[in-house]
N, C-alpha and C positions, 0 to 999 in steps of 0.2 A: 716603377719599372714595365707594367703594361702601358702607361703611357708613351713611355719612351720609344716602347716596338712600336705601339698604332703608328708613332710619327716615322718611324723608319720607315715602316711601310708604306705610309704616304709616300714619301720625298723617293721612293724605288719607283712606286708608280710611276711619280711625275716624270722622272726619269726616262723610263722603258720611253713612255710618250714620244719624249725629245728625243731618244735616241744616242743617248751620252754616254760618251767610253766611263767604262769603272775600270778601277786598279785590282781587279779579281784575279785569281788561276786562268790557266787556259783553258777556251772548252775543251774538255774531253775524246769527243767525238769528231772530228773532219770529215764532212759530206763532200766530195769531190767533186769536180767540175766536171769530169770526163765521166761518158756513160756508165762505165766498170766503177767507176767510184761514187755513183748518185745510188744515195738509199732511195729503193722500191718502198716508198710512203703515199698510197693513194689518198691521202686526208692530210698531211703535213704541212705543215711551216706556212702558217699565211700571211709570209712578209713580215712578219715582226724583226723589229731590227735588236741585234745584242750586239757590243762589242767589247772583245778583252783584250789582252794584250799575251802575246807571246812571250818568250825568253828573249829572241832575237830584235825583240823591241818595236816590231812590223803587228799591225792591227787587224783585225781577221772582224767581215759582217757578216752576221746569219742572214739570210733573207731567201725567204722560201724554205726549201731541201738543199743548200747549199750552203759555203764556206768559202767568200770570198775574196782571197789573197788580195791585199793592195800593192805587189809591187808590179815594175814594170813586166819582169819576165810575163807573169798571168794576164798581164795586155794584151801583150803579144798571143798568148794563146787564145785571148777569146776573138782577136780578130780571123782566126784561122777557123772559124769552126763552119758548118755545113747547114745549109738548110734540111738534110736529111739527118742528119747527127738531131738535132734541135727535135725534128719528129719524129725522131726514134726515143728520145729524152719524154717527150709528151706521151706517145703510144705506150712505151713502156712504165708510164707512173699510173695511168690510169686503171688498168685494170686490177682488182684484189682480194681480198676474203668474203666483198660481196657480192662476186661472180655467182656465187652459190644460190641466192636469192633468187635469181634471176627467175628458175623455173615458177619457183610459186608465184610471183608475182604476173607473168604472162601465161600460168594455165589459167584461170578463169575467163582471161581472154580471148584466146585464137591466135592465127598466126597472122593473119592481117592487120587486126585491131593492135597487138604487141609489135611489130614492124613501125606501124603508123606512130603508135606512142615513144619508141625509144628513136625515131628520127625526128619526130616532133621534138622532143629535148634532145637530142642534138646538135638541133638547129638553134635553140633555145641557147644551150649551154656556148656554142660558137660565135653567137652574136655578143655572149654576155662577155666572151675572152677577147674578140677583136675591138669592145666595148673601152676594156681592160688594157688592151693595147695601144689604142688610142688617147687614151686618157695618159695614159706613162710617159707616151712621145709628147703628148703637147703640153706634160709639166716640165719636162727634160728641156725642152727648145723654147718655151716661152714663159717656163716661170721666172727664170732669173729676168729677162728682158724688163717683166712687168714689175718687177719690188718683189717676189714672190720667195721660195726657197731656191736659191743655185743649185740645182742638182743637173745643169750640164758636165755631162762626160761621165754621171756619177747612175750608178743601177736605183733604181724608184721602186719600192717595194710597195705592196699593197697597203702595209700598215704607214708607210709615211705619205701614201697617198692618200688616205685618211685622213690622214692628223694634218696636214695641207691644207683639204677642203672640209673638213666637220671638226677640227682644234682636239687638244689632248685627248680628252675625256671619251671622244668615239673611238680616238685611237686605243685607247684602255679597253674599251668594250669589244675590239674586234679582238685585242687580243684574251680575252676573257670566251667569246665566241670559240678560236681556235684551242684554247683549252677542254672546251664543252666538246668540241667536234672529236679531238683525240679520244676525250673519254667514252665518249658516245660510242665508237670503233671499238677500243678494245671490250667494252659493256661486250657489244654485238659477236664480235669474235671469239672470245671465253667461253658465250653461253652455246657458241655454234661448236666448238669444240667439245663440251663437256656432253652435249648429245649424241655426237659422231661417236666419241669415244664410247659412251655407254652401249650404243647398238651394237659396235663392234665387240667388245669385250665389256658383259656385264657383269662381269665379277665386282666392281664399283658402281654405286649409283653416278648420274649426272653432276651431281653436287661435291662427291671428292675429287672425278674426276676434273672439274675444273679448277679446282683448289692443286690439284697436283702438277695438275699441267701448267698453272701460271706459278708456282714457285718454283718448277722446274725452268722455264723460261728464263724467270727474271734470274733467278741466280746463275745461269748459266752464261746471258750476257753481262751481268753484273763480274765472275769470276773470271771470265777469258779479256775482257776491258782492251781490249788488244783491235784496233780500230781494224788493220789490214784484215785481221781473222774474221771477224764478224761480216765483214764487205763478201770474204768468200763466201761464207756461209748463204749470206742475201743472194749473193747471184749464181750460184748454185739453185736453191729455192727457183729463182724467178726463171732459170733456164730449164728446171725440171716442172716448171708450171704450166708454159708455153710447148714444151715437150709432151706432156699429159694430152693437152688440149687436140696438138695435131693426130695425136695416137688416137682419143679419143670422136674425131669425126670422122677418121678414117674405118675404126672398127663400126662406127652406127651402123652402117648399111648391112652388116652382117649378124645384129643382137636383137632383130626384129621392129628396126627402123619402118614406115609405114607413110606413106604420104597421107594418106586418107585422115590422119592426126591432123591435118593441116586444113584439114576442111572449116572447120569450128568457127565461128566469131559470133563476140558478143562486146559491143564498142561500149556499152553503157558501164566493162566491167573496170574502163578506164577510168572511171570515176570514182569518189572514195563511195565504201562502204562498209557494214559492220560484218561484212563476210572474209574479210580479208585486208591484209595489208595494199593501201595505197598504191598502186602499181607505178606512178608517175614521181613519186620523193626516191622510189629505190632505183627508177631510171637513171635519176639522177646522181645519187650516189655511183650508182658504177661509172658513169661516163665524164664525170668529174675531173677536169685537170687544170682547172683556172688557177691554181695553186702556183703551177710553173710559169705560168705566163712571165711574171716578173723578170724570171732566170732567163727565157728564152729572148725576152726583149732586151737584156743587159749582153747576152752574150752574140747575138744578133746586128743589133743598134740598124736595124733598116726596119721600118713599120712594113714595109713588103714581101718582107722574106719572113718575118713573122707571121703574116699574115698564111703567108703559104706553107710552113711551118705548123701552123695551127691548124690549117685544114687537113692536111695529110696527117699529120700523128692523129687528130681526133678519127679518122674516119674508119683505123685499124680498129682500137674498140668497138665501134659500132659494129664494123663488120664481125666481130667474134660474136659480141651478145647478142647480132640476129643467128646467126649460125649455131650458138647453143641453145638459145630459145626453140629454133626450129628443131635443131635433134630432139629437145625434153619430151616437144610438145606430138613428135613422131614418134617415141616410144613408149610413153605411158600418156593413155586417154583419162581426159578429164572426169574424173568423177567423183566428185563431190561428198558421195553418199559414204567414202569411204573413210571421209572425216574422222577421229578417234581422237580425245580430249584434248578437244583444242578447237578454235575456229578457221584455223588456217589449213588446204588442202597445199602439201609441200608433193609435185611428182615426184622427188629424190626418194621419199619414203619406200613406196613402193616398187621403184627401178629396179633394186635386185631380185625380185622374183617376179618380175615380165622380162628379165633378162636374159635372166636365167631361165625361163620356160621358155623362150623361141631363138638364144643365140649360142646355144652351148657352149663350146670350148671359147669360139668368141665374144661372147658375150660374156666369159669370164675375164680374157683382159680388157673388156671394154670396161665391167666393172673396177677392175687393177686403176686403170686412165682417171676413171672419175674420182676413186677415192685419195690419187697422189695428188689429182689437181685441184682437188679438195684440200688435203694437209698439207702443201707447199704455199696456195695461196692462202689460207690463213694465218702460215708461219712469216710469210713475208710481210702481211698487213699490220699483224700481232709485233714484228720484229721493230719495223717503222716506227709503230705510233711509240712502243714502251723509249724507243730511242730519241724521238722526238720531243717526247714528253722530259726525261731524264734529261736533258741540254736545255729546256723551260727550265725547270726546275733549279739544277745546277746554275747555270746564267742567275734566277732571283737568288738563290742563296750567299753566291758570290759577289751580289749587291749589297746584300744587307749585310753581311761581312765587312764590307767595305762601306758602310754606312754607319760601323758597329763599334766604333770611335778607336781612334789609336792606338789604346791602351789594350783591346781586343787583338789589333792586329800584331803589335809590341808580344804579345803573348803566346801569340801564336806561331810568331815569328822564333822565339826561344825557346821553344818547345823544339820546332823544326831543326835548329842551327845545335841546340844541344844534343839531338837522339835523332838519327835519321829512323829509328822504328816507329816512335811516335808520330813520326810525320807520314810513314806510309798505313800507321790504326791508322791516324786522324782521315787520310783517302779513303780508306777502307768502308770506315763510320759515314763516311759522305756519300758514297756510294752507295752502301747500304741502305738510307737513308731515302738519296732521290730515285734508285728503282722501287724500295716501298709506296713511295708516293706516285712514281708512277704506273703502277699495276694495280695498287691494294683497293684503291675506292672501286675501278669498275671491275677486280675481279669478286669482291662482295658484293655487289650489287646482281654480277651476272649468277653468282652461288645461289641468291637470295630469291631470283626471278623463276618465271617461267621458263618452260621446253620454248615457247613461243619468241621470246624475248629477241633472240638474234633477227628475225623477221620484224618485229617493232622499232626496234633499236637501230635497225638500218634503215627503216621507213621515216622514223624522225629525225635523223643526220641530214638525209636528202631534204626531209622537209624544211629544217627548218636553218641550224644552222649554214651547211651547203649553200642553200636559195639564200639565205638573207647576204652570206661573206659573199658568195660565187655568183648569183644572182642581180642581187638588189644592188650593193655596193656599187659596183665598179661603173652604170650608165648612172648614178646618183653623181658618182665624183664624174663622171665624165660633161656630166649638166652643169655643174658648179664652174668646172674648167672655165667651161664655154662661157657662162656669165663672167668670170673674174679673168679669163685671157682671151677670150676671143674678140678677136677685130669686129667691127659693125660690118663690113664687108665683106664678111669669108659666111658670117652667118646669114647674110641675107641672100646667097648664092643659092641656086636648086640647090646643090649636092647639101649644099649645109642644111636647107629644109630637111632632106633623104634622112641625113645624118642624125639631124632631132628629132624626127620621129622616130627613130629607130630604139634611140635612146627612152623614151616615154613607153615604146611598145615592150623594152623589155621589163624596164620600170615596172608598168603595171603587169607585166605577166609574173614578176616575182612575186608583187603583193598579194596576186590574187592566189596563186600557188601557197602563199603563208596564210590568208586567211580562209582558204576553203580546207586545209587544212586543220586549221583553230578550231574551226566551225563544227567539221565530221566529226570532229573528238568529242566536243562539246552540245 
């Protein structure tokens, strides 16, 4: 039995890497194409392609954070999209629960070094996004002509791009990295929730609050199970997050904010140290949006327009991060001597005392805005991560069932036909299993970890999975496609050499971040 199960898993991974359709049940959640129907999933869906069959017989393809319907009606909708709407998609997907780690990352640096680091990371991610976009259009336009994967007119995901360039095993590894990114994200957010609730309501300790929150939010998502209702909840939380940020900025001036707090500068703090989290990976985690580039490329289907959408859409989160870091630096002076119980200095822990002593009633409104921002940002990230993980495990279970043999499928079909109650009961069990797999491992680690796990997990996510998937992979794919499909006369032009140099610089930058982060830990 164990050997048979192992064979099923091997066949499953092989078919995932090849994007083969499976005859399982349709995915439960459909992440729509419109901005209103798009989940706020900051780290979500790396372009892994799963195919399911709807009852109407039409296939759907999961790529990035959407489900693309293959009907002609949807293709017409794609042709009517605009650069502005896709820029809004990029901006709305970027900011999440990692936003709260920014003050801890910028406090040791000061205003000018923090701005330099944020802008530098933004340029790095912009180059990687443009590299990914260029590779996608290169594959779409030249792949079929040169005997490669026939993708003309089809959406190209990061997963299919990796598989085409480096083979099925590399594609499977990218799927593993995606799952690791989701789990680390959940670990960070659940750990932060426990710390925040313990500070606000000390009747329970951090571990109990983390456990209660994890069980509650997983149960709510599992029991609601209504796509539209969860979409509305997520829309409300995202709108609340943006509104609270605007309110926070408006009340900062009357809450004791001072320009003197921006004078301090320590450029050495941009390098990794043992006195706190490395700022650069946190900046990467905050500003990452490259997972939606394949979606934007498929919607606009014009490389020039995609570049415009990426440039405009990524600039908004950069501006928000700069403003948030300046607000925190101007309110709470950097005092590492006040560090207690750990090695990480977070200005937000001293924010309440500082604001209340200087701001009065306006300070209370400012603190309320900060708490609302924190709660809504964490909830949007947790909901999106749980849904992405649930869909991941749901599709894997469906594939395992489809490989389980006709006897297993016949038994399930017989049960479903004989009693509708049994079918509903099996669906409940399946949802309980997928939701448990989605949140339980991360919750257990968050409960057993320290109170500083939020910063360490956020830094690790930006340093390893994000940098590897969305920093190193795009230029490597670009270089591979240039070698396979690029015409000699194009490669020898001046512009071709500039592009080649840019891909090499991006790849070397990513490798440097990975190596420096690894060496600094060991």
